[in-house]
Every structure is written in structure tokens, then in C-alpha cells.
C-alpha positions in Angstrom: 0.2 0.4 -0.6 2.4 2.5 0.9 4.4 1.5 -2.3 1.1 2.9 -4.6 0.0 6.4 -2.6 3.8 7.4 -1.1 3.9 9.7 -4.6 -0.1 10.8 -4.0 0.1 11.9 -0.9 0.9 15.1 0.8 0.4 14.8 4.0 -1.0 12.1 6.1 -1.5 13.1 9.7 -3.4 12.3 13.4 -4.9 14.9 15.6 -5.8 14.7 18.7 -7.4 16.8 21.6 -7.2 20.0 18.5 -3.3 18.8 18.2 -1.4 17.4 15.9 0.5 13.8 16.3 4.3 13.9 16.3 6.1 12.1 13.6 5.9 10.6 10.0 2.7 8.4 10.1 1.6 6.1 7.4 -1.7 5.1 6.6 -2.2 2.2 8.3 -0.4 3.3 11.5 -2.2 7.3 11.1 -5.5 4.8 11.3 -4.9 2.7 14.2 -3.2 5.6 15.9 -6.1 7.5 15.4 -8.4 5.1 16.8 -6.3 4.2 20.0 -6.1 7.9 20.7 -9.6 8.6 20.3 -8.9 11.8 17.5 -9.4 11.4 13.9 -6.6 10.8 10.5 -6.5 14.2 7.8 -5.0 12.4 4.6 -4.2 14.7 1.9 -3.6 13.5 -1.7 -3.8 15.4 -5.2 -4.5 14.3 -8.2 -5.1 10.3 -7.5 -5.6 7.8 -9.9 -7.9 5.3 -9.5 -5.6 2.6 -8.7 -4.1 4.7 -5.9 -7.2 5.8 -4.5 -8.0 2.2 -4.6 -6.2 1.5 -1.1 -7.9 4.6 0.5 -11.6 3.7 0.0 -11.3 0.5 0.8 -8.7 1.8 4.8 -12.1 4.0 5.1 -15.1 2.3 3.8 -15.7 5.4 1.0 -18.6 4.5 -1.1 -17.6 3.3 -5.0 -19.8 6.7 -5.9 -18.3 9.2 -4.2 -15.1 7.5 -5.2 -15.2 7.6 -8.5 -16.5 11.4 -8.0 -12.9 11.7 -6.7 -11.3 10.7 -8.9 -13.0 12.0 -12.3 -13.2 15.8 -10.7 -15.7 17.2 -12.9 -18.3 17.6 -10.6 -20.0 21.1 -9.3 -19.8 21.7 -5.5 -22.4 20.0 -3.7 -22.9 17.8 -0.7 -24.1 14.4 0.0 -24.3 11.8 2.5 -23.6 7.9 2.0 -24.1 6.1 5.0 -22.0 6.6 7.4 -19.4 9.5 5.7 -20.1 13.5 4.5 -18.8 13.7 0.3 -18.1 17.2 -0.3 -17.1 18.9 -3.6 -15.6 22.5 -3.6 -14.1 24.3 -7.5 -11.5 26.4 -6.4 -10.7 28.9 -8.8 -7.4 31.3 -9.0 -6.6 34.1 -11.6 -3.5 34.1 -14.2 -3.1 38.2 -14.6 -1.3 37.6 -18.0 -3.7 36.3 -19.7 -6.7 37.3 -17.8 -7.4 33.3 -17.4 -9.0 32.0 -14.2 -7.5 28.9 -13.5 -10.7 26.4 -11.6 -9.1 23.3 -10.0 -11.4 21.4 -7.4 -11.3 19.3 -4.1 -12.8 16.2 -3.0 -13.4 15.9 1.1 -14.7 12.4 2.3 -15.2 13.1 6.4 -16.9 10.0 8.4 -16.0 9.1 12.5 -11.8 9.5 12.9 -11.1 11.0 9.3 -11.0 13.1 6.2 -9.6 12.7 3.1 -9.2 15.7 1.2 -8.6 15.0 -3.3 -7.0 17.7 -4.5 -7.0 18.0 -8.4 -5.1 22.1 -9.9 -2.4 23.9 -9.1 -5.2 26.4 -6.9 -5.6 26.0 -2.7 -2.9 24.1 -2.0 -3.9 22.8 1.3 -0.8 23.2 3.1 -1.2 26.2 4.6 -4.5 25.6 5.2 -3.5 22.3 7.9 -0.5 25.2 8.9 -2.7 27.5 10.2 -5.8 24.9 11.5 -3.2 23.9 13.4 -2.9 27.2 14.8 -6.2 27.0 16.6 -6.5 23.8 18.5 -9.7 24.9 20.2 -11.1 25.2 16.8 -9.3 21.8 16.0 -11.3 20.1 18.8 -14.1 19.9 16.4 -12.4 17.0 14.6 -13.4 16.4 10.8 -16.2 18.8 10.9 -12.8 21.9 11.6 -11.1 20.6 8.5 -14.2 20.9 6.0 -14.8 24.2 7.2 -11.0 25.6 7.7 -10.9 24.3 3.7 -14.2 25.8 2.6 -13.6 29.1 4.8 -10.0 29.3 2.2 -11.3 28.6 -1.1 -14.0 31.2 -0.2 -11.2 33.5 0.5 -9.5 32.4 -3.0 -12.7 33.5 -4.5 -12.5 37.4 -3.4 -9.2 37.8 -4.4 -10.0 36.8 -8.1 -13.3 38.9 -8.1 -10.6 41.5 -7.2 -8.4 40.9 -10.1 -11.7 40.8 -11.8 -12.7 44.1 -11.1 -9.1 45.2 -11.5 -9.6 44.4 -15.9 -13.4 45.9 -15.6 -12.2 49.1 -15.0 -9.2 48.8 -17.4 -11.6 47.7 -19.6 -14.1 50.6 -18.8 -11.7 53.6 -18.8 -10.2 51.9 -22.2 -13.8 51.8 -23.9 -14.1 55.4 -23.2 -10.9 56.9 -24.1 -10.6 59.9 -26.3 -8.3 57.5 -28.9 -11.1 54.4 -29.5 -10.5 50.7 -30.8 -12.6 48.1 -31.1 -12.2 45.8 -26.9 -15.0 42.9 -28.0 -12.1 40.7 -28.3 -11.4 40.9 -24.6 -14.6 42.0 -22.9 -16.3 38.4 -24.5 -13.1 36.8 -23.1 -13.2 38.3 -20.0 -16.7 37.3 -19.7 -16.6 34.0 -20.5 -14.2 33.6 -17.7 -16.6 34.8 -15.6 -18.9 32.6 -16.8 -16.8 29.4 -15.5 -15.8 31.7 -12.3 -19.7 31.6 -11.6 -20.0 28.2 -12.0 -17.9 27.4 -9.5 -19.3 30.1 -7.5 -22.5 30.0 -7.1 -24.1 26.5 -6.4 -21.9 25.6 -3.6 -23.9 28.9 -1.7 -26.9 25.4 -1.2 -24.3 23.1 0.5 -23.0 26.1 2.9 -26.5 26.7 3.6 -27.5 23.1 4.8 -24.0 23.0 6.9 -25.2 25.7 8.4 -28.8 25.0 8.9 -29.1 21.7 9.5 -27.7 19.1 11.5 -25.5 17.5 9.2 -23.4 14.1 9.8 -20.1 14.7 11.1 -20.1 18.4 12.0 -20.1 19.6 14.8 -23.3 21.6 16.1 -20.4 24.3 16.9 -19.3 25.1 13.3 -22.7 26.3 12.1 -21.5 29.5 13.2 -18.3 29.7 11.6 -20.4 28.8 8.2 -22.3 31.1 8.7 -19.7 33.6 8.4 -18.4 31.5 5.3 -22.1 31.5 3.7 -22.1 35.9 3.9 -19.1 35.6 2.6 -20.2 33.3 -0.2 -23.6 34.8 -0.7 -21.5 39.0 -1.1 -19.4 37.5 -3.6 -22.5 36.2 -5.9 -22.9 39.4 -6.2 -20.3 40.5 -6.8 -19.9 38.2 -10.1 -23.4 39.4 -11.2 -22.2 43.0 -10.5 -18.6 41.9 -13.4 -21.2 39.7 -15.5 -23.8 42.6 -15.7 -20.1 45.6 -15.9 -19.2 43.6 -19.0 -22.8 43.3 -20.4 -22.8 47.1 -20.2 -19.3 47.4 -21.4 -19.8 45.0 -24.6 -22.6 47.5 -25.0 -20.9 50.5 -24.2 -18.4 49.6 -27.4 -20.7 48.4 -29.9 -22.3 51.2 -29.2 -19.4 53.6 -30.2 -17.8 50.8 -33.1 -21.1 51.5 -35.2 -20.4 55.8 -34.2 -17.3 55.6 -35.3 -18.0 53.4 -39.0 -21.0 56.3 -39.7 -19.0 58.4 -39.1 -16.4 57.4 -41.3 -19.6 56.9 -43.3 -20.2 60.9 -43.9 -16.6 61.7 -44.4 -16.4 58.8 -47.0 -19.2 60.1 -48.7 -18.4 64.3 -48.7 -14.9 63.5 -49.8 -16.4 61.6 -53.0 -19.3 64.3 -53.3 -15.9 66.9 -53.5 -14.3 64.3 -55.6 -18.1 64.8 -57.4 -17.5 68.6 -58.4 -14.2 68.3 -61.3 -15.3 65.0 -61.9 -18.2 65.7 -63.5 -16.8 69.3 -65.3 -14.1 67.9 -66.7 -16.3 64.5 -67.9 -18.0 67.8 -69.5 -15.5 68.9 -70.9 -13.7 66.1 -72.1 -17.0 64.8 -74.5 -15.4 64.6 -78.2 -18.6 67.0 -79.4 -17.7 70.6 -81.5 -20.6 73.0 -80.7 -20.0 72.6 -76.6 -20.1 76.6 -75.0 -17.2 77.6 -73.9 -14.8 75.7 -75.6 -13.3 78.0 -78.0 -13.3 80.9 -75.0 -9.2 81.3 -74.7 -9.7 81.5 -71.0 -12.1 78.5 -70.6 -9.1 76.5 -69.6 -8.6 78.1 -66.2 -12.1 78.9 -65.7 -12.7 75.4 -65.3 -10.0 75.7 -63.0 -11.0 78.0 -60.4 -14.2 76.5 -60.7 -13.5 73.5 -59.7 -11.6 74.4 -57.1 -13.9 77.6 -56.3 -17.3 74.7 -55.9 -15.0 72.3 -54.3 -14.0 74.6 -51.7 -17.3 75.8 -50.8 -18.6 71.9 -50.4 -15.3 71.4 -47.5 -16.7 74.3 -45.5 -19.8 73.7 -45.5 -19.4 69.5 -44.5 -16.3 71.0 -42.2 -19.4 72.8 -40.5 -21.9 70.3 -40.1 -19.0 67.9 -38.5 -18.3 66.3 -41.4 -15.2 66.3 -41.9 
């Protein structure tokens, strides 16, 4: 068992009375120690395969359907109870500024009597720092596996706020660019950000219902004293959901404003083109008339006809130019 799990187990520790037992333990030894000392074991894994996860599933008698979800990692946020264990799916998020990309990962959690198993997919929301912070609060850790669930959910929701801060900054940039004097088409960037916001909303909004259950409904493996902690997380999550909707609405408004300005700019360009075509039509018309091969064209033998024609062309063009300028066509 140890050989197959060494590559995917990030950490394995036993907690008794809110404190971590010293030393590095194998999975079997940790489970035995937790049972003997009436504590719980927390096993953290990163992207295990089905074969690698099989030993953990057998050790804690995890439900096959939940195990399948944990391995494939394409689930909506949810909270499900299987017999004597609890299965929770969380979507994690991180923002990468340069490509303006929201990276979505997943954390699956199994909670039962005396154990917590966390399965992380992706590189977002590493749980090592969560474990270290939780170990600094033994009073909270005494609540058992439910305290681990709270700490992980709290970190995931805090990371949502960081993503929203970055998205707010990008939206401010887009608004400044859309209404800048040197206008250009920002539709591609806006559509790209809207797609990232949509993926982010799919991670944030469905999580509200499971957290609401943790606040208002007695849930197996979660001590009643933790409900007030989950209530705080639920408030933050609702606020993040509202902010995500606001960012999406601002992007819609920016897209409408951008398309409107593009249409206005195109109309201005068409007016300018039409004005220059009208100006060019005057000399073209006069040159066309006097370029016809007829003997009896009026003024054809006039000595100063050439200069009069050029002067007339220039005068008419100048008058048209001033008229178009006065009406803001040029």
C-alpha cells in the first residue's frame, strides 16, 4: 500500500484533542493511532489515479459513487451523505493576470468517524497552508473533521474574493479603454473576460446551497458548534456571488457601449467618405463634360476657358468642404 500511495499523499497526520501527533506516519499507522487515541486522521492526496485511490477507499470504506466522482474531478459543488460518511465537492479558483485567465480546480472531501480525506485536482488552493493555520487553532481543531471542512471551505471562498478583486481591476481597465479618446474595438477582450466570469460563476453560485445546509441543517460529522463558522463563510459566499453577477453586468454594459461606439465610429467614417466623394464629384463632372468629343460645346473656344474651369472646380470644392466642415462631416 505504501508504495502505491507515496506519490500522491501530500500529508497524513493524526490529530488528538486539537493537536497534531508528532512524527511521520504511514496510512495504516495513522488510522490505528487515531482509533487508539480517539482522534482523527487527515489524509491529503493530489490527483490520485483509480488504482492509487483504491487503498484509501478500502481503508475508510468510502462509497464507490463518491470515489468515482473524486477520481474524475468534473463535478458541481455539492454535499452528499453516504451511509456513515460525508462527501463534499468544492471548486477552487485562481486568477492569472497576464492571460486574464481564471483557473478552476477541485477539492473533494470525505469526512467520517475519525477521518478526513482531501483529494485535490489542479494547482489552485494548495491545502498545506490551510493545514498549518488550522493547527495553530487547537480550540477549533477539537471539533474534529468538521473543523477541517470549515477551514478548507473558508480558504476556497477567500480565494474567490481574490479572483473578484482581479476581475474588478480588469473591468475598470476595460471601462477606461472603451471611453478613452483613442477608441478601438475591445469586443474580443470583453468576450474573453465574460467567458472567464461565466466559468467562475459556475464555481461560486452552486456552492451556496451546500454551505446553507451546513449552517441550518444538522449534518453528519459536523459538530453543531461549527454552524456559526459556516454562517460567516455563507455570508462571504453570497457577497462573492453578488460581486460576480455585478462584474458580469458591468462587462455586458461595457460590451454594449463598445459596440455602440464602434457603430458611431463607422457612421462618422461613412460621412467622411461621402463628403470626400461629393467633393471629388464636382471636378469629375466638369472634366467629364468638357472632355466629350463634340464640336459645339459652349465656351469650347474660349481663350481663358481652361483657367475658368480650374478656378470653378477649386471654388466649388472649397465651398463644399466648408459646408461639410460646418456640419461636422469632416
